[in-house]
C-alpha positions in Angstrom: -0.7 155.2 191.2 2.5 155.8 193.0 3.8 153.3 195.6 5.4 154.4 198.8 7.6 152.4 201.2 8.8 153.6 204.6 12.2 152.6 206.1 13.0 153.5 209.6 16.7 154.4 209.9 19.2 155.2 212.5 19.1 155.3 216.3 16.1 157.6 216.5 14.1 155.8 213.8 13.8 158.5 211.2 11.5 157.7 208.3 13.1 157.5 204.9 10.6 157.1 202.1 10.9 155.5 198.7 8.3 156.7 196.2 8.1 155.0 192.9 6.2 154.1 189.8 6.8 151.3 187.4 10.2 152.6 186.2 11.7 155.2 188.6 12.1 155.9 192.3 12.7 158.9 194.5 14.5 158.6 197.8 13.3 161.1 200.4 15.4 161.8 203.6 17.9 158.8 203.7 18.9 159.3 207.3 21.1 156.3 207.8 21.4 152.6 207.0 22.3 153.0 203.3 22.6 149.3 202.7 19.1 148.6 204.1 17.7 151.4 201.8 19.6 150.0 198.8 18.3 146.5 199.4 14.7 147.7 199.3 15.4 149.8 196.2 16.6 146.7 194.5 13.4 144.8 195.4 11.3 147.4 193.7 13.1 146.8 190.4 13.1 150.5 189.6 15.9 153.0 188.8 16.5 155.8 191.4 16.1 159.3 189.9 17.0 161.7 192.8 17.4 162.2 196.5 15.0 164.8 198.0 15.6 166.4 201.4 12.8 167.9 203.5 15.5 169.4 205.7 19.1 168.8 206.7 19.2 167.6 210.3 21.7 164.8 210.7 19.0 162.1 211.2 17.7 162.8 207.7 21.0 163.0 205.7 23.3 160.4 207.1 23.0 158.0 204.0 23.0 160.7 201.3 26.6 160.4 200.3 26.7 156.7 200.0 23.4 156.5 198.0 24.1 159.5 195.7 27.4 157.8 194.6 25.9 154.3 194.4 23.2 155.4 192.0 24.9 158.5 190.5 21.8 160.7 191.2 21.3 164.3 192.1 20.5 165.6 195.6 17.8 168.3 196.0 17.7 170.6 199.0 16.4 174.0 200.2 18.8 176.8 199.4 18.3 177.9 203.0 20.0 174.8 204.2 22.5 174.0 201.5 25.4 175.0 203.8 24.0 172.9 206.7 24.9 169.7 204.8 28.6 170.2 205.3 28.4 171.8 208.8 28.1 169.3 211.7 27.1 172.1 214.0 24.2 173.2 211.8 23.1 169.7 210.9 23.3 168.8 214.6 25.6 165.8 214.2 28.4 167.5 215.9 26.6 168.4 219.1 27.1 165.0 220.8 23.4 164.1 221.1 24.2 160.4 220.5 27.6 158.8 221.2 27.4 156.6 218.1 26.7 159.5 215.7 29.9 160.8 214.0 30.1 164.2 212.5 28.2 164.1 209.2 29.6 166.1 206.3 27.7 165.9 203.0 28.9 167.4 199.8 26.8 170.3 198.4 23.4 169.3 196.9 23.3 169.3 193.1 20.0 171.3 193.0 18.5 173.9 195.2 14.7 173.6 195.3 12.5 176.3 194.1 8.9 176.6 195.4 7.2 175.2 192.3 6.0 172.0 190.6 8.5 169.3 189.7 8.5 166.2 187.6 11.2 163.7 188.2 11.2 160.1 186.8 7.6 160.6 185.7 6.5 161.6 189.2 4.9 165.0 189.8 5.0 166.9 193.1 4.9 170.4 194.4 7.4 171.9 196.8 6.0 174.1 199.6 7.7 175.8 202.5 7.0 174.5 205.9 9.6 176.2 208.1 9.5 176.4 211.9 11.3 173.1 212.8 14.1 174.5 210.7 14.3 177.5 208.4 14.5 175.5 205.2 12.0 172.8 206.0 10.0 171.8 203.0 7.0 169.5 202.3 6.4 167.6 199.1 2.8 167.4 197.8 2.1 164.5 195.4 -1.2 163.9 193.7 -2.8 162.0 196.6 -0.5 162.3 199.6 2.0 164.6 201.2 5.5 164.2 202.7 5.7 166.5 205.7 9.3 165.9 207.0 9.5 167.1 210.6 6.8 169.7 210.3 3.6 167.7 211.1 3.4 164.4 213.0 0.5 162.2 214.0 -0.7 164.0 217.1 2.1 166.5 217.2 4.4 168.9 215.4 8.2 169.2 215.0 10.4 170.6 217.7 11.0 174.3 217.6 13.7 174.6 220.2 16.6 173.9 217.7 18.6 176.4 215.6 16.2 178.6 213.5 13.1 176.9 215.1 10.1 179.1 215.5 6.8 177.8 216.9 4.6 180.6 215.5 6.1 180.1 212.1 5.6 176.3 212.2 2.0 176.6 213.1 1.4 179.1 210.4 3.2 176.9 207.8 1.1 173.9 208.7 -2.2 175.8 208.5 -1.2 177.6 205.3 0.3 174.7 203.2 -0.9 171.5 204.8 -4.3 172.0 206.4 -5.5 173.4 203.0 -5.0 170.0 201.5 -8.0 167.5 201.2 -8.9 165.9 204.6 -8.4 162.4 203.2 -4.8 163.1 202.1 -2.3 160.7 203.9 0.5 162.7 205.5 3.8 160.9 205.9 6.2 162.4 208.4 9.8 162.1 209.3 9.1 160.1 212.5 6.3 157.9 213.6 3.2 156.6 211.8 1.3 158.1 209.0 -1.8 160.2 209.6 -4.3 162.2 207.5 -4.7 165.9 207.1 -8.3 165.6 208.3 -7.3 163.7 211.4 -4.7 166.3 212.4 -7.1 169.2 211.8 -9.6 167.6 214.1 -7.5 166.1 216.8 -3.9 167.5 216.9 -3.5 169.2 220.3 -1.5 172.1 218.8 -4.6 173.2 216.8 -7.4 172.1 219.1 
């Protein structure tokens, strides 16, 4: 059974997740506060295996460089957003949304995701496309839960008014790749509290 820890990072409280077994750990969307993330990693007593990115908006990538070098681990990203990592306009850090956010420039990811099954550090997951919030948005389906990034939230969905956002595409992505999962599946999103697939199918106002 995998363990999961949520860390709220940065000024807009983005959710970074640590997923781990007895030996290894995956870091998903380290948005900021690298020291806080590293402190919790140390408490798990496990060895980080990789950084996985659901998408590359600034609030999900701000601690990538520090953590990748601290642990000497690869970064995985959608090929559709590889160039966003080093472009403050595309990753939105350069648009002046928050005065205390500097331009974020991340070096290229080591691996570009394919839409397939992966096993890293003894942990298995499937990468599925959930664009609509951004063109390269991905979700990660583990054996008994899913990481949805900024696609699906508790009672809501991701914004679609940003660069490459598309409401129709996002609704279709969720229905095709997330709402076909078991109702009891916990869904962990990029902001806010966890939910379940069944709860969102029944109550999410964008689908009811």
